Structure formats: C-alpha cells, structure tokens
Backbone as numpy.savetxt, mean C-alpha at the origin, in Angstrom:
# Nx Ny Nz CAx CAy CAz Cx Cy Cz
-10.87 -34.26 35.07 -11.68 -33.06 35.07 -10.82 -31.80 35.07
-9.75 -31.82 35.84 -8.84 -30.66 35.88 -8.21 -30.47 34.50
-7.86 -31.59 33.86 -7.29 -31.52 32.51 -8.28 -30.89 31.53
-9.57 -31.24 31.68 -10.60 -30.66 30.81 -10.72 -29.16 31.02
-10.64 -28.71 32.27 -10.72 -27.27 32.58 -9.52 -26.53 32.00
-8.33 -27.11 32.15 -7.13 -26.49 31.60 -7.22 -26.39 30.08
-7.67 -27.47 29.44 -7.82 -27.48 27.99 -8.85 -26.43 27.55
-9.96 -26.33 28.27 -11.00 -25.36 27.98 -10.46 -23.92 28.10
-9.68 -23.67 29.15 -9.09 -22.34 29.34 -8.09 -22.01 28.23
-7.31 -23.00 27.82 -6.36 -22.79 26.73 -7.09 -22.47 25.43
-8.17 -23.19 25.16 -8.96 -22.93 23.95 -9.56 -21.53 23.98
-10.08 -21.12 25.12 -10.64 -19.77 25.25 -9.56 -18.71 25.01
-8.37 -18.95 25.55 -7.27 -18.00 25.37 -6.89 -17.91 23.89
-6.81 -19.06 23.23 -6.46 -19.07 21.80 -7.53 -18.37 20.97
-8.79 -18.62 21.27 -9.86 -17.96 20.54 -9.84 -16.46 20.77
-9.56 -16.04 22.00 -9.45 -14.61 22.30 -8.30 -13.98 21.54
-7.17 -14.70 21.46 -6.01 -14.22 20.70 -6.36 -14.07 19.22
-7.06 -15.06 18.68 -7.43 -15.03 17.27 -8.37 -13.85 16.99
-9.32 -13.60 17.88 -10.24 -12.48 17.73 -9.49 -11.16 17.77
-8.55 -11.04 18.69 -7.75 -9.82 18.81 -6.92 -9.60 17.54
-6.27 -10.66 17.05 -5.48 -10.55 15.82 -6.37 -10.16 14.65
-7.54 -10.77 14.57 -8.47 -10.47 13.49 -8.92 -9.01 13.55
-9.20 -8.51 14.75 -9.61 -7.11 14.91 -8.46 -6.18 14.54
-7.22 -6.55 14.94 -6.06 -5.72 14.60 -5.84 -5.68 13.09
-5.97 -6.83 12.42 -5.79 -6.87 10.97 -6.85 -6.03 10.27
-8.07 -6.10 10.75 -9.14 -5.31 10.16 -8.85 -3.82 10.35
-8.36 -3.46 11.53 -8.00 -2.07 11.81 -6.89 -1.59 10.88
-5.86 -2.43 10.68 -4.76 -2.08 9.78 -5.26 -1.93 8.34
-6.13 -2.84 7.91 -6.65 -2.78 6.55 -7.46 -1.50 6.33
-8.28 -1.13 7.30 -9.06 0.11 7.18 -8.15 1.33 7.13
-7.10 1.32 7.94 -6.15 2.44 7.95 -5.42 2.52 6.61
-5.02 1.37 6.07 -4.33 1.34 4.78 -5.25 1.85 3.68
-6.52 1.49 3.73 -7.49 1.93 2.72 -7.64 3.44 2.75
-7.51 4.05 3.91 -7.60 5.51 4.02 -6.44 6.19 3.30
-5.27 5.52 3.29 -4.11 6.09 2.60 -4.29 6.06 1.08
-5.23 5.29 0.59 -5.45 5.17 -0.85 -6.58 6.09 -1.32
-6.86 7.12 -0.54 -7.86 8.12 -0.89 -7.22 9.50 -0.83
-7.76 10.43 -1.62 -7.27 11.81 -1.56 -7.83 12.46 -0.30
-7.41 13.69 -0.03 -7.92 14.42 1.13 -9.43 14.63 1.03
-9.94 14.69 -0.20 -11.38 14.87 -0.42 -12.15 13.56 -0.30
-11.46 12.45 -0.03 -12.11 11.16 0.12 -12.28 10.40 -1.18
-11.71 10.92 -2.28 -11.82 10.24 -3.57 -10.74 9.16 -3.68
-11.09 8.05 -4.31 -10.12 6.98 -4.51 -9.00 7.43 -5.44
-7.80 6.92 -5.21 -6.67 7.21 -6.09 -6.69 6.25 -7.27
-6.33 6.74 -8.46 -6.27 5.88 -9.64 -5.12 4.89 -9.51
-5.37 3.69 -10.01 -4.35 2.64 -10.05 -3.66 2.70 -11.41
-2.33 2.59 -11.40 -1.55 2.66 -12.64 -0.44 1.62 -12.62
0.07 1.31 -13.81 1.30 0.52 -14.01 2.28 1.43 -14.74
3.54 1.08 -14.68 4.55 1.76 -15.49 4.70 0.99 -16.80
4.85 1.71 -17.90 5.03 1.06 -19.20 6.37 0.34 -19.22
6.43 -0.72 -19.99 7.67 -1.48 -20.12 7.59 -2.77 -19.31
8.68 -3.49 -19.33 8.76 -4.78 -18.66 9.82 -4.74 -17.57
9.77 -5.72 -16.71 10.79 -5.94 -15.68 10.90 -4.78 -14.70
12.13 -4.35 -14.42 12.39 -3.33 -13.41 12.88 -2.04 -14.05
12.77 -0.95 -13.31 13.28 0.33 -13.79 13.71 1.20 -12.62
14.64 2.11 -12.88 15.10 3.06 -11.85 14.27 4.34 -11.95
13.75 4.77 -10.82 12.97 6.00 -10.75 13.37 6.78 -9.51
13.19 8.10 -9.58 13.53 8.95 -8.44 12.52 8.72 -7.33
13.03 8.38 -6.16 12.18 8.18 -4.99 12.10 9.49 -4.21
10.93 10.06 -4.17 10.72 11.29 -3.43 10.86 11.04 -1.93
10.48 9.85 -1.49 10.56 9.54 -0.06 11.98 9.22 0.40
12.82 8.65 -0.50 14.18 8.29 -0.12 15.24 9.23 -0.69
14.83 10.14 -1.56 15.73 11.14 -2.18 16.90 10.49 -2.92
16.59 9.42 -3.69 17.59 8.76 -4.53 16.87 7.91 -5.56
17.62 7.45 -6.58 17.05 6.53 -7.56 16.89 5.16 -6.91
15.73 4.54 -7.15 15.51 3.21 -6.63 15.00 2.31 -7.75
15.24 1.03 -7.60 14.81 0.03 -8.57 13.43 -0.48 -8.16
12.45 -0.35 -9.07 11.08 -0.78 -8.76 10.54 -1.62 -9.91
9.58 -2.49 -9.62 8.94 -3.28 -10.68 7.97 -2.41 -11.47
8.03 -2.49 -12.79 7.15 -1.66 -13.62 5.70 -2.13 -13.58
5.46 -3.40 -13.42 4.09 -3.92 -13.47 3.44 -4.01 -12.08
4.03 -3.38 -11.10 3.41 -3.35 -9.77 2.20 -2.42 -9.81
1.38 -2.49 -8.79 0.19 -1.64 -8.70 0.56 -0.36 -7.94
0.58 0.75 -8.66 0.90 2.06 -8.09 -0.38 2.88 -7.98
-0.33 3.89 -7.13 -1.46 4.80 -6.98 -1.01 6.20 -7.35
-1.75 6.83 -8.26 -1.44 8.17 -8.73 -1.84 9.18 -7.66
-0.85 9.89 -7.13 -1.12 10.87 -6.07 -1.63 12.17 -6.66
-2.58 12.81 -6.00 -3.17 14.06 -6.53 -2.32 15.29 -6.16
-1.03 15.23 -6.44 -0.11 16.31 -6.13 0.20 17.09 -7.40
0.73 18.29 -7.22 1.21 19.07 -8.36 2.43 18.39 -8.94
2.61 18.56 -10.25 3.79 18.00 -10.91 5.04 18.70 -10.39
6.17 18.01 -10.46 7.42 18.64 -10.04 7.95 19.55 -11.15
9.11 20.15 -10.93 9.67 21.11 -11.89 10.04 20.48 -13.23
10.10 19.14 -13.28 10.41 18.44 -14.53 9.14 17.88 -15.18
7.97 18.23 -14.63 6.70 17.78 -15.21 6.31 16.36 -14.84
6.98 15.79 -13.85 6.69 14.42 -13.45 5.55 14.38 -12.43
4.79 13.29 -12.46 3.73 13.06 -11.47 4.28 12.12 -10.41
3.56 12.00 -9.32 4.02 11.18 -8.21 3.13 9.96 -8.04
3.80 8.81 -7.85 3.11 7.54 -7.66 3.48 6.95 -6.31
2.52 6.31 -5.68 2.75 5.65 -4.40 2.74 4.14 -4.61
3.79 3.48 -4.17 3.90 2.03 -4.23 3.86 1.51 -2.80
2.72 0.91 -2.39 2.63 0.44 -1.01 3.48 -0.80 -0.76
4.08 -0.84 0.42 4.79 -2.02 0.93 4.07 -2.40 2.21
3.71 -3.62 2.35 2.99 -4.10 3.53 1.75 -3.26 3.72
1.35 -2.98 4.93 0.08 -2.28 5.12 0.21 -0.77 5.17
1.18 -0.26 5.90 1.18 1.19 6.13 2.44 1.89 5.68
3.24 1.25 4.87 4.45 1.92 4.40 4.55 1.77 2.89
5.50 2.47 2.31 5.70 2.38 0.88 6.66 3.45 0.42
6.80 3.58 -0.90 7.67 4.60 -1.47 6.86 5.47 -2.43
7.34 6.68 -2.60 6.75 7.62 -3.55 7.80 7.88 -4.62
7.43 7.68 -5.88 8.37 7.91 -6.97 7.83 8.97 -7.92
8.75 9.65 -8.60 8.40 10.66 -9.61 8.56 10.01 -10.99
7.50 10.15 -11.82 7.48 9.47 -13.12 6.94 10.41 -14.18
7.53 10.35 -15.37 7.01 11.11 -16.51 5.62 10.57 -16.85
4.62 11.44 -17.05 3.26 10.97 -17.34 3.17 10.05 -18.56
4.09 10.20 -19.53 4.08 9.35 -20.72 4.44 7.90 -20.42
5.01 7.65 -19.24 5.43 6.29 -18.88 4.38 5.54 -18.07
3.18 6.10 -17.99 2.14 5.52 -17.13 1.00 4.92 -17.95
0.58 3.72 -17.57 -0.64 3.09 -18.10 -1.68 3.16 -16.99
-2.75 3.93 -17.22 -3.80 4.03 -16.21 -4.68 2.79 -16.24
-4.94 2.22 -15.06 -5.78 1.04 -14.95 -7.17 1.38 -14.45
-7.32 2.54 -13.86 -8.62 2.95 -13.31 -8.60 2.94 -11.80
-9.71 2.53 -11.22 -9.83 2.53 -9.76 -9.91 1.12 -9.26
-9.25 0.87 -8.15 -9.21 -0.47 -7.58 -10.36 -0.64 -6.61
C-alpha cells in the first residue's frame, strides 16, 4: 500500500511537471508569435532569398557579414530602408532569438503571410 501511495505521488508530480512545461511552451510560442507582428499588430510577410544554398549578408544585429541559408523562412521587417536601399529581414532562431540581415529588395522572393 505504501508503494502504491509513493507511485501515485510520483505520477502526480510527473503530470504536474508536464502541465507546467506545456504551459511554459505555450507561453513561449505566444511570445514568439508577437515578435512576428508589426507594432500595429499586422503580420510580417514571409520571404525567401533568391538563389540556392548559403549566402553572406550584412547582419544588422551582429554588425558583420554572416552566412545564412537562402531558402530559410525570413520575415520582412517594416523598417525604413538603409542608406544602400536594402530592406531588413528577421531570421528566427529557436523561440525568442534570431538575426536581422540587410538585403537588396531584388534578392527577395515574397511568399506572403504565414
């Protein structure tokens, strides 16, 4: 009987842990979704870079050229173009981080809204 109580308590603890993890993941997903909207609440357009494989682009967040996949899913940021006429794209990494790169508008294939 004591073994049954211990097992029952362990199961309750595991279920509580799973519920907490599930709630945390949902919270992270909602927060990440907010980053994919403009200040006005509009969704950001999804784009790919033209070409195949990888390419070097200026990272506004890291202040250097970085190697990124061209066929990744980027989000077009609603910012003003830079002095070279480039637009800014956000490439998310994991849930709440990512890089921002500057890209010539001619190098972008718009996919629409995700």
